[in-house]
py3Dmol code that shows the C-alpha trace and the ligand (Angstrom):
import py3Dmol

protein = """\
ATOM      1  CA  MET A   1       0.004   0.026   0.003  1.00  0.00           C
ATOM      2  CA  LYS A   2       1.522   3.263  -1.047  1.00  0.00           C
ATOM      3  CA  VAL A   3      -1.114   5.749   0.126  1.00  0.00           C
ATOM      4  CA  LYS A   4      -0.814   6.759   3.727  1.00  0.00           C
ATOM      5  CA  GLN A   5      -3.025   5.451   6.407  1.00  0.00           C
ATOM      6  CA  ILE A   6      -4.734   8.051   8.563  1.00  0.00           C
ATOM      7  CA  LEU A   7      -2.434   8.148  11.583  1.00  0.00           C
ATOM      8  CA  PRO A   8       0.802   8.091   9.574  1.00  0.00           C
ATOM      9  CA  PHE A   9      -0.505  10.843   7.544  1.00  0.00           C
ATOM     10  CA  ALA A  10      -1.315  12.869  10.569  1.00  0.00           C
ATOM     11  CA  ARG A  11       2.233  12.301  11.930  1.00  0.00           C
ATOM     12  CA  ASN A  12       3.688  13.241   8.577  1.00  0.00           C
ATOM     13  CA  LEU A  13       2.067  16.556   8.653  1.00  0.00           C
ATOM     14  CA  LEU A  14       3.365  17.284  12.148  1.00  0.00           C
ATOM     15  CA  GLU A  15       6.856  16.150  11.149  1.00  0.00           C
ATOM     16  CA  ALA A  16       6.673  18.691   8.264  1.00  0.00           C
ATOM     17  CA  ALA A  17       5.630  21.547  10.521  1.00  0.00           C
ATOM     18  CA  CYS A  18       7.594  20.923  13.699  1.00  0.00           C
ATOM     19  CA  SER A  19      11.206  20.843  14.539  1.00  0.00           C
ATOM     20  CA  PRO A  20      13.443  20.046  17.637  1.00  0.00           C
ATOM     21  CA  GLY A  21      13.006  22.914  20.056  1.00  0.00           C
ATOM     22  CA  ASP A  22       9.523  23.780  19.104  1.00  0.00           C
ATOM     23  CA  ILE A  23       6.275  24.415  21.247  1.00  0.00           C
ATOM     24  CA  VAL A  24       3.293  22.035  20.274  1.00  0.00           C
ATOM     25  CA  VAL A  25      -0.078  20.997  21.582  1.00  0.00           C
ATOM     26  CA  ASP A  26      -1.788  17.713  22.103  1.00  0.00           C
ATOM     27  CA  GLY A  27      -5.468  18.752  22.405  1.00  0.00           C
ATOM     28  CA  THR A  28      -6.726  15.290  23.559  1.00  0.00           C
ATOM     29  CA  LEU A  29      -4.272  13.270  25.615  1.00  0.00           C
ATOM     30  CA  GLY A  30      -6.201  10.065  25.863  1.00  0.00           C
ATOM     31  CA  ASN A  31      -3.643   7.311  26.344  1.00  0.00           C
ATOM     32  CA  GLY A  32      -0.760   9.612  25.556  1.00  0.00           C
ATOM     33  CA  HIS A  33       0.384   8.059  22.153  1.00  0.00           C
ATOM     34  CA  ASP A  34       0.303  11.418  20.391  1.00  0.00           C
ATOM     35  CA  THR A  35       1.927  13.127  23.397  1.00  0.00           C
ATOM     36  CA  GLU A  36       4.788  10.694  23.195  1.00  0.00           C
ATOM     37  CA  PHE A  37       5.169  11.256  19.482  1.00  0.00           C
ATOM     38  CA  LEU A  38       5.167  14.957  19.871  1.00  0.00           C
ATOM     39  CA  ALA A  39       7.701  14.869  22.827  1.00  0.00           C
ATOM     40  CA  ARG A  40      10.112  12.811  20.636  1.00  0.00           C
ATOM     41  CA  LEU A  41       9.553  15.266  17.817  1.00  0.00           C
ATOM     42  CA  VAL A  42      10.401  18.465  19.690  1.00  0.00           C
ATOM     43  CA  GLY A  43      12.994  16.864  21.883  1.00  0.00           C
ATOM     44  CA  PRO A  44      14.454  18.078  25.192  1.00  0.00           C
ATOM     45  CA  ASN A  45      14.601  21.837  24.112  1.00  0.00           C
ATOM     46  CA  GLY A  46      11.030  21.830  22.917  1.00  0.00           C
ATOM     47  CA  HIS A  47       7.762  21.522  24.902  1.00  0.00           C
ATOM     48  CA  VAL A  48       4.350  19.866  24.572  1.00  0.00           C
ATOM     49  CA  TYR A  49       1.265  21.264  26.292  1.00  0.00           C
ATOM     50  CA  GLY A  50      -1.405  18.539  26.660  1.00  0.00           C
ATOM     51  CA  PHE A  51      -5.058  18.635  27.595  1.00  0.00           C
ATOM     52  CA  ASP A  52      -7.708  16.225  28.618  1.00  0.00           C
ATOM     53  CA  ILE A  53     -10.704  16.544  30.886  1.00  0.00           C
ATOM     54  CA  GLN A  54     -10.495  13.016  32.250  1.00  0.00           C
ATOM     55  CA  GLU A  55      -8.266  12.025  35.170  1.00  0.00           C
ATOM     56  CA  GLN A  56      -7.847   8.572  33.541  1.00  0.00           C
ATOM     57  CA  ALA A  57      -6.234  10.151  30.474  1.00  0.00           C
ATOM     58  CA  ILE A  58      -3.917  12.282  32.558  1.00  0.00           C
ATOM     59  CA  VAL A  59      -2.873   9.147  34.554  1.00  0.00           C
ATOM     60  CA  ASN A  60      -2.324   7.040  31.411  1.00  0.00           C
ATOM     61  CA  THR A  61      -0.379   9.732  29.627  1.00  0.00           C
ATOM     62  CA  GLU A  62       1.818  10.412  32.696  1.00  0.00           C
ATOM     63  CA  ASP A  63       2.560   6.689  33.141  1.00  0.00           C
ATOM     64  CA  ARG A  64       3.629   6.476  29.519  1.00  0.00           C
ATOM     65  CA  LEU A  65       5.865   9.565  29.746  1.00  0.00           C
ATOM     66  CA  ILE A  66       7.380   8.312  32.910  1.00  0.00           C
ATOM     67  CA  GLU A  67       8.223   5.033  31.418  1.00  0.00           C
ATOM     68  CA  GLN A  68       9.713   6.640  28.403  1.00  0.00           C
ATOM     69  CA  GLY A  69      11.685   9.315  30.243  1.00  0.00           C
ATOM     70  CA  LEU A  70       9.854  12.135  28.529  1.00  0.00           C
ATOM     71  CA  THR A  71       8.161  13.951  31.480  1.00  0.00           C
ATOM     72  CA  SER A  72      10.464  16.968  31.312  1.00  0.00           C
ATOM     73  CA  MET A  73       9.278  17.908  27.841  1.00  0.00           C
ATOM     74  CA  VAL A  74       5.634  17.948  28.719  1.00  0.00           C
ATOM     75  CA  THR A  75       3.022  19.987  30.659  1.00  0.00           C
ATOM     76  CA  LEU A  76      -0.332  18.147  31.293  1.00  0.00           C
ATOM     77  CA  PHE A  77      -3.522  20.070  32.059  1.00  0.00           C
ATOM     78  CA  GLN A  78      -6.613  18.277  33.391  1.00  0.00           C
ATOM     79  CA  HIS A  79      -8.997  20.726  31.764  1.00  0.00           C
ATOM     80  CA  GLY A  80     -10.523  21.238  28.394  1.00  0.00           C
ATOM     81  CA  HIS A  81      -8.617  22.312  25.287  1.00  0.00           C
ATOM     82  CA  GLU A  82     -10.990  25.220  25.129  1.00  0.00           C
ATOM     83  CA  LYS A  83      -8.622  26.883  27.610  1.00  0.00           C
ATOM     84  CA  VAL A  84      -5.511  26.410  25.384  1.00  0.00           C
ATOM     85  CA  LYS A  85      -4.634  30.076  24.906  1.00  0.00           C
ATOM     86  CA  GLU A  86      -4.835  30.938  28.650  1.00  0.00           C
ATOM     87  CA  SER A  87      -2.822  27.796  29.497  1.00  0.00           C
ATOM     88  CA  ILE A  88       0.055  28.476  27.273  1.00  0.00           C
ATOM     89  CA  PRO A  89       2.430  31.214  28.640  1.00  0.00           C
ATOM     90  CA  THR A  90       1.964  34.492  26.676  1.00  0.00           C
ATOM     91  CA  HIS A  91       5.682  34.649  25.755  1.00  0.00           C
ATOM     92  CA  LEU A  92       5.112  31.553  23.622  1.00  0.00           C
ATOM     93  CA  HIS A  93       1.973  32.956  21.745  1.00  0.00           C
ATOM     94  CA  GLY A  94       2.972  33.082  18.023  1.00  0.00           C
ATOM     95  CA  LYS A  95       5.434  30.241  18.459  1.00  0.00           C
ATOM     96  CA  VAL A  96       3.162  27.059  18.385  1.00  0.00           C
ATOM     97  CA  THR A  97       4.086  25.098  15.297  1.00  0.00           C
ATOM     98  CA  GLY A  98       1.874  22.009  15.703  1.00  0.00           C
ATOM     99  CA  ALA A  99      -1.182  20.665  17.307  1.00  0.00           C
ATOM    100  CA  ILE A 100      -3.157  17.413  17.194  1.00  0.00           C
ATOM    101  CA  PHE A 101      -6.687  16.588  18.289  1.00  0.00           C
ATOM    102  CA  ASN A 102      -7.596  12.872  18.118  1.00  0.00           C
ATOM    103  CA  LEU A 103     -11.396  13.478  18.640  1.00  0.00           C
ATOM    104  CA  GLY A 104     -14.038  11.181  20.101  1.00  0.00           C
ATOM    105  CA  TYR A 105     -13.840   9.079  23.273  1.00  0.00           C
ATOM    106  CA  LEU A 106     -10.845   7.586  25.178  1.00  0.00           C
ATOM    107  CA  PRO A 107     -10.167   4.085  23.753  1.00  0.00           C
ATOM    108  CA  GLY A 108     -10.671   1.531  26.611  1.00  0.00           C
ATOM    109  CA  GLY A 109     -12.370   4.236  28.718  1.00  0.00           C
ATOM    110  CA  ASP A 110     -15.708   5.871  29.204  1.00  0.00           C
ATOM    111  CA  LYS A 111     -17.412   6.015  25.852  1.00  0.00           C
ATOM    112  CA  SER A 112     -19.850   8.636  27.208  1.00  0.00           C
ATOM    113  CA  ILE A 113     -17.179  11.271  27.612  1.00  0.00           C
ATOM    114  CA  VAL A 114     -16.594  12.623  24.086  1.00  0.00           C
ATOM    115  CA  THR A 115     -15.208  15.804  22.540  1.00  0.00           C
ATOM    116  CA  LYS A 116     -17.771  18.306  21.697  1.00  0.00           C
ATOM    117  CA  PRO A 117     -18.197  20.705  18.653  1.00  0.00           C
ATOM    118  CA  LEU A 118     -18.328  24.009  20.496  1.00  0.00           C
ATOM    119  CA  THR A 119     -15.212  23.340  22.644  1.00  0.00           C
ATOM    120  CA  THR A 120     -13.323  21.813  19.748  1.00  0.00           C
ATOM    121  CA  ILE A 121     -14.041  24.781  17.516  1.00  0.00           C
ATOM    122  CA  SER A 122     -13.210  27.223  20.300  1.00  0.00           C
ATOM    123  CA  ALA A 123      -9.728  25.499  20.601  1.00  0.00           C
ATOM    124  CA  ILE A 124      -9.098  25.597  16.914  1.00  0.00           C
ATOM    125  CA  ASP A 125      -9.850  29.336  16.815  1.00  0.00           C
ATOM    126  CA  GLN A 126      -7.517  30.061  19.723  1.00  0.00           C
ATOM    127  CA  LEU A 127      -4.747  27.989  18.331  1.00  0.00           C
ATOM    128  CA  LEU A 128      -4.938  29.724  14.934  1.00  0.00           C
ATOM    129  CA  ASN A 129      -4.549  32.841  16.966  1.00  0.00           C
ATOM    130  CA  ILE A 130      -1.345  31.790  18.792  1.00  0.00           C
ATOM    131  CA  MET A 131       0.383  29.634  16.089  1.00  0.00           C
ATOM    132  CA  ALA A 132       3.358  30.438  14.082  1.00  0.00           C
ATOM    133  CA  VAL A 133       2.978  30.982  10.374  1.00  0.00           C
ATOM    134  CA  GLU A 134       3.219  27.567   8.728  1.00  0.00           C
ATOM    135  CA  GLY A 135       2.158  25.826  11.925  1.00  0.00           C
ATOM    136  CA  ILE A 136      -0.308  22.937  11.452  1.00  0.00           C
ATOM    137  CA  ILE A 137      -3.379  21.875  13.411  1.00  0.00           C
ATOM    138  CA  VAL A 138      -4.303  18.230  12.642  1.00  0.00           C
ATOM    139  CA  LEU A 139      -7.848  17.005  13.539  1.00  0.00           C
ATOM    140  CA  VAL A 140      -8.432  13.353  13.365  1.00  0.00           C
ATOM    141  CA  ILE A 141     -12.218  13.060  13.167  1.00  0.00           C
ATOM    142  CA  TYR A 142     -14.065   9.877  14.330  1.00  0.00           C
ATOM    143  CA  HIS A 143     -17.614   9.800  13.209  1.00  0.00           C
ATOM    144  CA  GLY A 144     -18.694   6.301  13.785  1.00  0.00           C
ATOM    145  CA  HIS A 145     -20.623   7.284  16.916  1.00  0.00           C
ATOM    146  CA  PRO A 146     -23.702   9.560  16.927  1.00  0.00           C
ATOM    147  CA  GLU A 147     -22.048  12.541  18.631  1.00  0.00           C
ATOM    148  CA  GLY A 148     -19.108  12.193  16.274  1.00  0.00           C
ATOM    149  CA  VAL A 149     -21.464  12.872  13.254  1.00  0.00           C
ATOM    150  CA  ILE A 150     -22.672  16.112  14.819  1.00  0.00           C
ATOM    151  CA  GLU A 151     -19.174  17.145  15.693  1.00  0.00           C
ATOM    152  CA  ARG A 152     -17.879  16.242  12.090  1.00  0.00           C
ATOM    153  CA  ASP A 153     -20.550  18.391  10.486  1.00  0.00           C
ATOM    154  CA  ALA A 154     -20.000  21.360  12.855  1.00  0.00           C
ATOM    155  CA  ILE A 155     -16.194  21.301  12.359  1.00  0.00           C
ATOM    156  CA  ILE A 156     -16.450  21.048   8.603  1.00  0.00           C
ATOM    157  CA  LYS A 157     -18.872  23.829   8.397  1.00  0.00           C
ATOM    158  CA  HIS A 158     -16.537  26.039  10.616  1.00  0.00           C
ATOM    159  CA  VAL A 159     -13.226  25.186   8.925  1.00  0.00           C
ATOM    160  CA  LYS A 160     -14.783  25.702   5.511  1.00  0.00           C
ATOM    161  CA  SER A 161     -15.568  29.331   6.636  1.00  0.00           C
ATOM    162  CA  ILE A 162     -11.906  30.243   7.673  1.00  0.00           C
ATOM    163  CA  ASP A 163     -10.664  32.936   5.402  1.00  0.00           C
ATOM    164  CA  GLN A 164      -8.300  31.436   2.751  1.00  0.00           C
ATOM    165  CA  LYS A 165      -5.924  34.280   3.322  1.00  0.00           C
ATOM    166  CA  LEU A 166      -5.552  33.127   6.965  1.00  0.00           C
ATOM    167  CA  ALA A 167      -5.061  29.297   6.445  1.00  0.00           C
ATOM    168  CA  TYR A 168      -4.850  26.472   4.153  1.00  0.00           C
ATOM    169  CA  VAL A 169      -7.494  23.795   4.984  1.00  0.00           C
ATOM    170  CA  ILE A 170      -7.343  20.289   3.694  1.00  0.00           C
ATOM    171  CA  GLN A 171      -9.313  16.981   4.123  1.00  0.00           C
ATOM    172  CA  TYR A 172      -7.716  13.455   3.814  1.00  0.00           C
ATOM    173  CA  GLY A 173      -9.415  10.219   4.105  1.00  0.00           C
ATOM    174  CA  PHE A 174     -10.633   6.983   2.487  1.00  0.00           C
ATOM    175  CA  ILE A 175     -14.031   7.479   0.779  1.00  0.00           C
ATOM    176  CA  ASN A 176     -14.642   3.795  -0.215  1.00  0.00           C
ATOM    177  CA  GLN A 177     -14.343   2.120   3.175  1.00  0.00           C
ATOM    178  CA  ASN A 178     -16.970   0.603   5.457  1.00  0.00           C
ATOM    179  CA  ASN A 179     -17.680   1.621   9.016  1.00  0.00           C
ATOM    180  CA  HIS A 180     -17.140   5.364   8.894  1.00  0.00           C
ATOM    181  CA  PRO A 181     -13.352   5.416   8.934  1.00  0.00           C
ATOM    182  CA  PRO A 182     -11.703   8.387  10.721  1.00  0.00           C
ATOM    183  CA  PHE A 183     -10.359  11.138   8.407  1.00  0.00           C
ATOM    184  CA  ILE A 184      -8.126  14.170   8.785  1.00  0.00           C
ATOM    185  CA  ILE A 185      -8.765  17.869   8.579  1.00  0.00           C
ATOM    186  CA  ALA A 186      -5.568  19.892   8.605  1.00  0.00           C
ATOM    187  CA  ILE A 187      -5.206  23.699   8.900  1.00  0.00           C
ATOM    188  CA  GLU A 188      -1.937  25.467   8.101  1.00  0.00           C
ATOM    189  CA  LYS A 189      -1.714  29.017   9.294  1.00  0.00           C
ATOM    190  CA  ARG A 190      -0.683  31.472   6.459  1.00  0.00           C
ATOM    191  CA  ASP A 191       1.284  34.615   6.423  1.00  0.00           C
TER     192      ASP A 191
END
"""
ligand_1 = """\
27
SAM
N -4.699 11.124 21.489
C -5.120 10.063 22.290
C -4.150 8.939 22.350
O -2.999 9.138 21.698
O -4.359 7.877 22.930
C -6.472 9.775 22.051
C -7.563 10.755 22.378
S -9.224 10.153 22.572
C -9.711 9.748 21.048
C -10.128 11.612 22.983
C -9.791 12.226 24.331
O -10.492 13.621 24.240
C -10.511 11.500 25.528
O -9.494 11.118 26.383
C -11.433 12.560 26.130
O -11.332 12.557 27.599
C -10.860 13.777 25.690
N -11.612 15.064 25.700
C -12.987 15.149 25.579
N -13.298 16.471 25.696
C -12.194 17.204 25.791
C -11.884 18.547 25.945
N -12.846 19.469 26.014
N -10.537 18.994 26.074
C -9.597 18.041 26.158
N -9.833 16.671 25.975
C -11.065 16.305 25.787
"""
view = py3Dmol.view(width=600, height=400)
view.addModel(protein, "pdb")
view.setStyle({"model": 0}, {"cartoon": {"style": "trace"}})
view.addModel(ligand_1, "xyz")
view.setStyle({"model": 1}, {"stick": {}})
view.zoomTo()
view.show()
């Protein structure tokens, strides 16, 4: 298979946008896979700010980071990504080069706790405001559950309305697969 699967494609986008020493965001910690990836990407001189509303996600991510020796590169917040701008020190505003949001529910956790359209959209807008030019926000959209459908539609409507002078917005996904496979929306901030 030559075309990229969804998660490798998401990571390629972040690798293109982020370098060692950069400031990046994991908008949905979950089990911490993306946080670990981002921490390795930015290295000891960079920093990852991570958000999740569930204690279980904080614990799972913390455990993973301790195991991998990556804790010093990461700050974890147990509150929603809709507080992203106020959570990142102001001297770093304008310097965020990458962000990822794996939407939906915590795998292996409480499926009733899901990301919501209004808070996700608020986080996207705040991030666009504090990102560096050529910084990329990657949204992995899971629409196989009823609330995911509502979130998908709201996000697509919103990102379609972003001024094309402000950002490039793309969609990537498989359109001939069963069971509502996840797809990507990526937003690159422009000059
Ligand atoms: N990226 C994760 C990983 O690598 O394992 C998977 C994330 S999981 C699909 C989605 C997560 O979003 C859940 O852990 C859930 O608690 C979290 N979440 C829901 N609403 C949120 C919010 N407003 N802010 C931050 N996280 C939220």
